[in-house]
C-alpha positions as CSV (number, residue, x, y, z in Angstrom):
1,M,11.4,-3.1,15.6
2,P,10.8,-3.9,19.1
3,G,7.4,-5.7,20.0
4,P,5.1,-4.2,22.5
5,I,6.8,-3.0,25.5
6,G,4.7,0.2,28.2
7,M,2.3,2.1,26.2
8,Y,3.9,1.4,22.8
9,D,2.2,-1.3,20.3
10,P,3.5,-1.8,16.9
11,A,0.4,-2.7,16.0
12,N,-0.4,1.1,16.1
13,E,2.2,2.3,14.0
14,H,1.5,5.0,11.5
15,D,3.1,7.6,9.3
16,A,2.4,11.0,7.9
17,C,4.8,11.3,4.4
18,G,5.1,13.2,0.9
19,V,4.0,10.7,-1.5
20,G,3.3,10.9,-5.5
21,F,4.4,10.2,-9.0
22,V,5.9,11.0,-12.5
23,A,5.2,9.8,-15.6
24,Q,4.6,9.6,-19.2
25,I,1.5,9.4,-21.0
26,D,2.5,7.5,-24.2
27,G,5.0,5.2,-22.3
28,T,8.2,6.2,-23.7
29,P,10.5,5.2,-21.0
30,S,13.7,7.9,-20.1
31,H,15.9,8.7,-18.0
32,R,14.3,12.2,-17.6
33,V,11.1,10.4,-15.7
34,L,13.6,9.0,-13.0
35,E,15.4,12.2,-12.3
36,L,11.9,14.7,-11.7
37,G,10.4,11.6,-9.4
38,I,13.6,12.0,-7.4
39,R,13.8,15.3,-7.7
40,A,10.1,15.9,-6.8
41,V,10.8,13.2,-3.9
42,C,13.7,15.2,-2.5
43,N,11.4,18.6,-2.5
44,V,9.2,17.1,0.1
45,M,11.7,15.9,2.2
46,H,10.4,18.8,4.8
47,R,8.1,16.0,5.2
48,G,10.3,13.5,6.5
49,A,12.6,13.8,9.2
50,L,15.9,13.3,10.3
51,D,17.4,11.6,13.3
52,A,19.9,13.5,15.8
53,D,23.0,12.7,14.1
54,A,21.4,14.3,10.6
55,K,21.9,11.7,8.4
56,T,19.6,9.1,9.4
57,G,16.1,9.6,7.7
58,D,12.8,8.0,8.5
59,G,12.8,6.3,5.1
60,A,12.7,7.3,1.2
61,G,11.9,5.5,-1.9
62,V,11.1,5.2,-5.9
63,L,9.0,2.7,-7.5
64,T,9.6,2.4,-11.5
65,Q,9.3,-0.1,-14.4
66,V,12.5,-2.6,-14.6
67,P,14.8,-0.8,-16.0
68,R,15.6,-3.3,-19.0
69,A,18.0,-1.8,-20.9
70,L,20.3,-1.6,-17.7
71,L,19.7,-4.7,-16.7
72,M,20.1,-6.0,-20.1
73,R,23.6,-4.5,-20.3
74,E,24.4,-5.9,-16.8
75,L,23.6,-9.8,-18.8
76,A,25.9,-8.8,-21.4
77,A,29.0,-8.6,-19.3
78,K,28.4,-11.3,-17.3
79,G,28.1,-12.9,-20.7
80,I,24.9,-13.6,-21.1
81,T,23.0,-13.7,-24.4
82,G,19.7,-14.6,-25.8
83,V,17.4,-13.3,-23.3
84,A,14.5,-10.9,-25.1
85,P,13.9,-8.0,-22.4
86,E,10.6,-8.8,-22.0
87,D,11.1,-12.2,-20.6
88,M,13.3,-10.4,-17.7
89,A,12.0,-10.1,-14.3
90,V,14.0,-8.8,-11.5
91,A,14.2,-9.8,-7.2
92,M,15.6,-7.1,-5.6
93,I,16.7,-8.4,-2.1
94,F,17.8,-7.2,1.4
95,F,20.0,-10.2,3.0
96,P,21.1,-10.0,6.5
97,N,24.4,-8.1,7.1
98,E,25.6,-10.4,9.2
99,P,26.5,-13.6,10.5
100,R,27.3,-14.6,6.6
101,G,25.7,-18.2,6.8
102,L,22.2,-16.6,6.5
103,V,22.7,-14.9,3.3
104,E,23.5,-18.3,2.1
105,T,21.0,-19.9,4.1
106,C,18.3,-17.7,2.2
107,R,19.9,-17.7,-1.1
108,A,19.6,-21.5,-1.0
109,I,15.8,-21.1,-0.2
110,I,15.8,-18.3,-3.0
111,E,17.2,-20.1,-5.8
112,K,15.2,-23.8,-4.4
113,V,12.1,-22.0,-5.0
114,C,12.8,-20.0,-8.2
115,D,13.4,-23.4,-9.5
116,R,10.6,-25.2,-8.6
117,H,8.6,-22.6,-10.3
118,G,10.7,-23.0,-13.5
119,L,12.1,-19.2,-13.3
120,R,15.6,-18.9,-14.7
121,R,18.1,-17.7,-13.0
122,L,20.1,-15.9,-15.3
123,A,22.3,-13.9,-12.4
124,W,23.2,-12.6,-9.5
125,R,24.0,-8.6,-9.3
126,I,25.1,-6.4,-6.4
127,V,23.5,-3.8,-6.3
128,P,26.5,-0.7,-6.4
129,I,25.7,1.4,-2.9
130,N,27.6,4.0,-1.5
131,R,27.4,3.8,2.5
132,E,29.6,6.7,3.2
133,V,26.3,8.7,2.8
134,L,24.3,6.8,5.4
135,G,24.3,7.9,9.3
136,A,24.9,6.2,12.1
137,K,22.2,4.6,12.6
138,A,20.9,3.4,8.9
139,L,24.7,2.2,8.8
140,A,24.5,-0.1,11.5
141,T,21.3,-1.6,10.2
142,V,22.3,-1.8,6.4
143,P,21.8,-4.6,4.7
144,D,23.7,-6.1,2.0
145,V,21.4,-5.5,-1.3
146,E,21.3,-7.4,-4.3
147,Q,19.1,-8.0,-7.4
148,L,18.5,-11.5,-8.5
149,I,17.8,-11.7,-12.2
150,L,15.0,-14.4,-13.2
151,G,14.1,-15.9,-17.0
152,R,10.2,-16.4,-18.0
153,P,8.8,-20.1,-17.4
154,L,8.7,-21.7,-20.8
155,G,4.6,-21.3,-22.3
156,Q,4.1,-18.5,-19.6
157,D,2.6,-15.4,-21.0
158,D,2.9,-11.7,-18.7
159,N,0.2,-12.4,-16.1
160,D,0.9,-16.0,-15.7
161,F,4.6,-15.1,-15.4
162,E,3.5,-11.9,-13.0
163,R,1.7,-14.3,-10.5
164,T,4.3,-16.8,-10.7
165,L,6.7,-14.1,-9.3
166,F,4.0,-13.3,-6.7
167,L,3.8,-17.0,-5.5
168,A,7.6,-17.7,-5.0
169,R,8.4,-14.7,-3.0
170,K,5.2,-15.8,-0.8
171,E,7.1,-18.9,-0.4
172,I,10.1,-17.4,-0.2
173,E,9.0,-15.4,3.1
174,R,7.5,-18.0,4.5
175,R,10.3,-20.5,4.3
176,V,13.0,-18.2,5.4
177,N,10.8,-16.8,8.0
178,S,10.1,-20.7,9.5
179,E,14.3,-20.5,9.9
180,S,13.6,-17.6,12.3
181,I,16.0,-14.9,10.0
182,G,13.9,-12.1,10.9
183,S,16.4,-9.4,8.9
184,F,15.5,-10.5,5.5
185,Y,13.4,-9.1,3.0
186,I,12.1,-8.8,-0.7
187,P,11.2,-5.3,-2.0
188,S,10.1,-6.2,-5.3
189,M,9.8,-9.2,-7.3
190,S,8.7,-9.0,-10.8
191,R,8.6,-8.2,-14.0
192,N,6.9,-4.9,-14.1
193,T,8.4,-3.0,-11.6
194,V,11.3,-2.8,-9.1
195,V,11.7,-1.0,-5.6
196,Y,14.6,1.5,-4.3
197,K,14.4,2.4,-0.8
198,G,16.1,2.1,2.3
199,L,16.2,4.5,5.8
200,L,17.7,7.0,3.8
201,A,16.1,10.8,3.4
202,A,15.4,11.4,0.3
203,T,18.7,13.4,-0.7
204,Q,20.2,10.9,0.0
205,L,18.7,8.3,-2.0
206,P,20.3,8.7,-5.5
207,A,23.9,9.0,-3.8
208,F,23.3,5.8,-1.6
209,Y,21.7,3.8,-5.1
210,Q,24.6,4.5,-7.6
211,D,22.0,2.8,-10.2
212,L,19.4,5.6,-10.0
213,T,22.0,8.1,-11.8
214,D,22.8,5.8,-14.5
215,P,21.4,7.0,-17.9
216,D,20.6,3.4,-18.9
217,Y,18.1,3.4,-16.1
218,T,14.8,4.5,-17.7
219,T,11.0,3.6,-17.1
220,A,7.9,5.6,-18.0
221,I,7.0,5.6,-14.3
222,C,8.4,6.7,-11.1
223,V,6.2,6.2,-7.9
224,F,7.9,7.9,-4.9
225,H,7.7,8.4,-1.0
226,Q,9.0,10.3,2.0
227,R,8.2,8.6,5.1
228,Y,8.0,10.5,8.5
229,S,7.4,8.0,11.1
230,T,4.9,10.3,13.7
231,N,4.8,7.4,16.3
232,T,7.0,4.7,15.0
233,F,10.5,3.0,14.7
234,P,11.9,3.7,11.1
235,N,13.7,0.6,9.5
236,W,14.8,-0.3,6.0
237,F,11.8,-2.4,5.3
238,L,8.9,0.2,5.9
239,A,10.5,2.9,3.9
240,Q,8.4,3.4,1.1
241,P,7.2,2.5,-1.8
242,F,5.9,-1.0,-0.7
243,R,5.2,-3.5,-3.9
244,M,2.3,-1.6,-5.9
245,L,1.7,1.4,-3.3
246,A,3.1,4.6,-1.6
247,H,0.9,6.0,1.3
248,N,0.6,9.5,2.7
249,G,-1.9,9.2,6.4
250,E,-3.1,6.0,8.2
251,I,-5.4,3.8,7.9
252,N,-7.5,4.4,11.3
253,T,-10.1,1.1,10.7
254,L,-6.8,-1.5,10.4
255,Q,-7.4,-3.8,13.4
256,G,-10.7,-4.4,12.1
257,N,-9.6,-5.0,8.5
258,R,-6.3,-7.1,9.4
259,N,-9.3,-9.4,11.6
260,W,-11.6,-9.4,8.4
261,M,-8.7,-10.8,6.5
262,A,-7.2,-13.4,8.7
263,A,-11.3,-14.7,9.4
264,R,-11.9,-15.2,5.6
265,E,-8.7,-16.9,5.2
266,P,-9.2,-20.4,5.6
267,E,-12.1,-20.3,3.1
268,L,-9.8,-18.5,0.0
269,A,-10.4,-20.0,-3.0
270,S,-9.2,-18.7,-6.4
271,P,-8.6,-20.9,-9.6
272,Q,-5.9,-18.4,-10.7
273,W,-4.0,-20.3,-7.1
274,R,-5.7,-23.6,-6.7
275,D,-4.1,-25.4,-3.9
276,A,-1.0,-22.7,-4.2
277,I,-3.3,-20.0,-2.2
278,E,-1.8,-21.4,1.3
279,W,1.7,-20.1,0.5
280,L,-0.5,-16.8,0.5
281,K,-1.2,-16.5,4.0
282,P,-1.0,-14.3,5.9
283,I,-2.2,-11.9,3.4
284,C,-1.1,-9.1,5.8
285,W,2.4,-9.5,7.4
286,A,1.5,-8.6,11.0
287,G,4.6,-7.4,11.5
288,G,4.1,-4.2,9.2
289,S,2.7,-1.2,9.4
290,D,-0.9,0.3,8.5
291,S,0.4,0.7,5.2
292,T,2.3,-2.6,4.6
293,S,-1.2,-4.2,5.4
294,L,-3.3,-2.5,2.8
295,D,-0.5,-3.2,0.0
296,D,-0.2,-6.9,1.1
297,A,-4.5,-7.0,0.2
298,L,-4.2,-4.4,-2.9
299,E,-1.2,-6.8,-4.1
300,L,-3.4,-10.1,-3.5
301,L,-6.7,-8.5,-5.5
302,N,-4.9,-7.4,-8.3
303,H,-2.4,-10.7,-8.6
304,S,-5.8,-12.9,-8.2
305,G,-7.5,-12.0,-11.2
306,R,-8.5,-8.0,-11.1
307,D,-6.6,-5.2,-12.1
308,A,-5.3,-2.1,-9.7
309,L,-7.6,0.1,-10.7
310,H,-10.4,-2.3,-10.2
311,S,-8.2,-3.5,-6.8
312,M,-8.0,-0.1,-5.1
313,M,-11.6,1.4,-5.6
314,M,-12.5,-2.0,-3.5
315,L,-10.3,-1.4,-0.7
316,V,-10.8,2.5,-0.9
317,P,-14.4,3.2,-1.7
318,E,-16.4,6.7,-2.3
319,A,-18.5,7.4,0.1
320,W,-21.4,5.7,-2.1
321,E,-23.6,4.9,1.2
322,H,-24.3,8.9,1.7
323,M,-23.8,10.4,-1.6
324,P,-28.0,10.5,-2.9
325,D,-26.8,11.6,-6.3
326,M,-24.7,8.8,-7.1
327,D,-25.2,7.1,-10.6
328,E,-27.0,4.2,-9.8
329,A,-24.8,1.7,-12.1
330,R,-21.7,2.8,-9.9
331,R,-23.6,2.3,-6.5
332,A,-24.1,-1.1,-7.2
333,F,-20.8,-1.3,-7.8
334,Y,-19.9,-0.2,-4.3
335,Q,-22.7,-2.0,-3.0
336,Y,-21.8,-5.6,-4.6
337,H,-18.4,-4.9,-3.6
338,A,-19.2,-4.0,-0.3
339,C,-19.9,-7.7,0.4
340,L,-16.9,-9.0,-0.3
341,I,-14.1,-6.4,1.5
342,E,-14.8,-3.6,3.8
343,P,-13.7,-0.1,3.7
344,W,-10.2,0.9,4.1
345,D,-10.6,4.3,6.3
346,G,-7.6,6.9,6.2
347,P,-6.7,9.8,5.9
348,A,-5.1,8.3,3.3
349,A,-3.7,9.9,0.3
350,L,-2.1,7.0,-2.2
351,A,-0.1,6.3,-5.2
352,F,0.2,2.5,-6.5
353,S,1.4,1.4,-10.4
354,D,1.2,-2.0,-12.2
355,G,4.3,-1.0,-14.1
356,T,1.5,-0.5,-16.7
357,V,-1.2,2.4,-14.6
358,A,0.5,4.9,-12.6
359,A,-2.5,6.1,-10.6
360,A,-3.1,8.1,-7.3
361,A,-6.6,8.0,-4.6
362,L,-7.5,9.8,-2.4
363,D,-10.1,7.9,0.7
364,R,-13.4,9.6,1.2
365,N,-12.3,11.6,4.3
366,G,-10.8,13.5,1.9
367,L,-8.1,14.7,4.3
368,R,-5.0,14.5,2.8
369,P,-3.3,16.6,0.1
370,S,-3.0,15.4,-3.6
371,R,-2.0,17.4,-6.5
372,Y,-1.3,17.3,-10.4
373,K,-0.3,19.0,-13.3
374,I,-0.5,17.5,-17.0
375,T,2.1,19.3,-19.1
376,R,2.5,19.9,-23.0
377,D,5.0,17.0,-23.3
378,G,2.7,14.7,-21.9
379,L,4.3,14.1,-18.0
380,V,1.7,14.0,-15.6
381,I,3.1,15.3,-12.5
382,L,1.1,14.4,-9.4
383,G,2.0,15.0,-5.3
384,S,1.2,16.3,-2.1
385,E,2.1,19.6,-2.4
386,A,2.0,21.8,-5.6
387,G,5.3,22.4,-7.4
388,I,7.1,19.2,-6.3
389,V,8.7,19.3,-9.6
390,E,9.3,23.4,-11.5
391,V,6.8,23.3,-14.5
392,D,6.4,26.6,-16.0
393,D,2.6,27.5,-16.0
394,A,3.0,28.0,-20.3
395,D,4.0,24.2,-20.1
396,C,0.6,22.8,-18.0
397,I,-2.5,21.9,-19.8
398,E,-3.9,21.2,-16.6
399,K,-3.7,21.0,-12.8
400,G,-5.9,20.4,-10.6
401,R,-6.1,18.1,-7.4
402,L,-8.3,14.8,-5.9
403,G,-11.3,15.5,-3.9
404,P,-12.7,12.9,-1.2
405,G,-13.1,9.3,-2.6
406,Q,-11.7,10.4,-6.3
407,M,-9.2,9.1,-8.6
408,I,-6.4,9.6,-11.6
409,A,-4.5,7.4,-13.1
410,V,-2.1,7.0,-16.7
411,D,-1.9,4.3,-18.5
412,T,0.6,4.0,-20.5
413,S,0.2,0.9,-23.1
414,T,-2.8,3.3,-23.8
415,G,-1.3,6.9,-23.9
416,Q,-4.3,8.2,-22.0
417,V,-5.1,9.8,-18.5
418,Y,-8.3,8.7,-17.0
419,H,-10.1,11.1,-14.2
420,N,-12.4,10.1,-11.5
421,D,-15.7,9.9,-13.2
422,E,-14.5,8.0,-16.6
423,I,-12.7,5.4,-14.3
424,K,-15.4,5.2,-11.7
425,E,-18.2,4.7,-14.9
426,R,-15.8,2.2,-16.7
427,Y,-15.5,-0.2,-14.2
428,A,-19.0,-0.2,-13.1
429,N,-20.6,-0.8,-16.0
430,R,-17.9,-4.0,-16.6
431,Q,-20.9,-6.0,-15.0
432,P,-24.4,-5.8,-14.3
433,Y,-23.9,-5.4,-10.4
434,G,-27.4,-4.0,-10.3
435,E,-28.8,-7.3,-11.4
436,W,-26.7,-9.5,-9.5
437,L,-27.9,-7.3,-6.6
438,A,-31.7,-7.5,-7.0
439,R,-30.9,-11.2,-7.8
440,N,-29.1,-12.4,-4.6
441,F,-28.4,-9.3,-2.5
442,V,-31.1,-10.3,1.0
443,H,-31.8,-7.6,3.8
444,L,-32.5,-9.3,6.9
445,E,-35.4,-7.8,8.6
446,T,-34.9,-6.9,12.4
447,R,-38.2,-8.9,14.2
448,V,-39.3,-10.4,17.1
449,D,-42.0,-13.6,16.0
450,H,-44.6,-13.2,18.9
451,D,-45.2,-16.7,18.0
452,T,-42.0,-18.4,19.6
453,P,-42.8,-19.9,22.5
454,E,-39.2,-18.3,23.5
455,V,-40.1,-15.4,22.9
456,D,-42.7,-13.3,23.7
457,G,-42.3,-10.2,22.5
458,S,-42.0,-7.9,25.1
459,L,-39.2,-5.5,26.3
460,P,-37.2,-6.0,29.5
461,A,-38.2,-4.0,32.3
462,A,-36.2,-0.6,32.7
463,P,-33.6,-0.9,35.7
464,P,-34.9,1.5,38.4
465,R,-33.7,4.6,38.3
466,E,-31.3,4.3,41.7
467,D,-29.7,1.7,40.3
468,L,-28.7,3.6,37.1
469,P,-25.6,4.5,38.5
470,A,-24.1,1.4,40.1
471,L,-24.8,-0.3,36.6
472,W,-22.6,2.3,35.3
473,R,-19.5,1.4,36.9
474,A,-20.6,-2.3,36.5
475,F,-19.8,-2.0,33.3
476,G,-16.8,0.9,33.1
477,Y,-18.9,3.7,32.3
478,T,-17.2,7.2,34.2
479,F,-19.3,10.7,34.5
480,E,-17.6,12.0,31.0
481,D,-19.4,9.3,29.0
482,I,-22.9,9.7,30.2
483,K,-23.0,13.3,29.8
484,Y,-20.6,13.6,26.6
485,V,-21.7,10.8,24.7
486,V,-24.4,8.8,25.7
487,E,-26.9,11.5,26.4
488,P,-25.9,13.0,23.1
489,M,-26.7,9.7,21.3
490,G,-30.0,9.2,23.2
491,H,-30.9,13.1,22.7
492,D,-29.9,13.6,18.8
493,G,-29.7,9.9,17.6
494,E,-26.1,10.4,16.6
495,D,-22.7,10.6,17.8
496,N,-21.9,13.7,19.8
497,K,-19.9,16.4,17.6
498,W,-16.2,17.1,18.9
499,S,-13.8,19.9,18.0
500,M,-9.8,19.6,18.6
501,G,-8.5,20.9,22.1
502,D,-6.7,20.5,25.3
503,D,-9.5,20.4,27.4
504,T,-9.4,16.7,28.8
505,P,-6.8,15.4,31.0
506,L,-4.1,13.9,29.3
507,A,-4.5,9.8,29.1
508,V,-1.3,8.7,30.9
509,L,-3.1,11.1,33.9
510,S,-6.9,10.0,33.4
511,H,-8.4,8.0,35.6
512,K,-10.4,6.7,33.0
């Protein structure tokens, strides 16, 4: 990806995509769920784009549960036995495709870090791929795709195991980056989930990754994504899903979100990480898109003690300040967490999963579609469009859409579907947020102390009216700013309202 040049800045990367998930409510893994997820992403391929070669897509991928049956078969073929399926994790790795020495450098770093964290290296596996389906540009940059199958460190429960994998991945990324190797990437490293993605059109996904057509590849969750790069440079790394989420839309508060995450880094502390927290910095990958930064923030919160739904409620809250009828417990939840982190505002439609819960959320603007169906045979199918997977209405027991700030979740461990109010009520009442705010939240009053000698409490005199045009010019205001922005704000006490249209000069032709 190029750096800033001319009017282009990679910090302004956004996309508009097709996104969603398929989940089996009772948690029974099957190849059918994967097939339906792939069918769904193929059916939103029109939300992506193709290069002039008619073969290189903007990016597509799926996030699923770890296919334990397939990987156990692969281990057995290598003569490795005695590993319990639940004690296994897998790292999906994109190695540089040249020169070969870089691959060995990366491999040595990976193995050293895994050994240091007590992760047992069970086997390296070359992921079977078909390069012939790729377009010219995708083929020129295709990475060497391998998997490292890992075993659980002694004495660790599931949460500790997943946390160790997250920490090891972060350390590997920093160590490889210190070697100035820019074409290395780990799409996933987890005991719960694995990501298959690339610089592909959706229809190329199962043809490129041959694992995806293997009947032994079973899962109860499939999050899918077809990328459409509106003003971006497509590449293998920025294809989605990321480690937890898939995102349709853009984060319009991105610069502030990134800056605040960076500003908090020196003060970050957690009993979960102790001194190892230094390996987690920087939290947000500077070379990524707005979606990668949101995924980075979600990962950090999720691995630091909060579950995926709680973390997403913190990052993408409802418009609680402007909802007078909101339940007080829910309002207290949002007000409390607003002190900890700023909202990541879209428009954004999100599908996300930690490998147990599959969920979707719409930001409080509500400007991206997210529709779902629940079938009689226990499937939840959610996506950017209705009908992404054909379901006979006779087999559908519920259908609907998410509204602004709403969520829906499928917990495959309990076999339950949770709607928006159920989710919000559960988390709002987990802790006495209202009591905590009453005892500790302080409203700072804006006032002038007339008793202090330095301030007499008087306002500065207004400048003579004839001096205003000179002051406007000195501070960069134009006639348009005054007439269409400042005056309406002074008159109405709020920002002026605009409608879309082409009644202003193109930015490159404007004297501003």
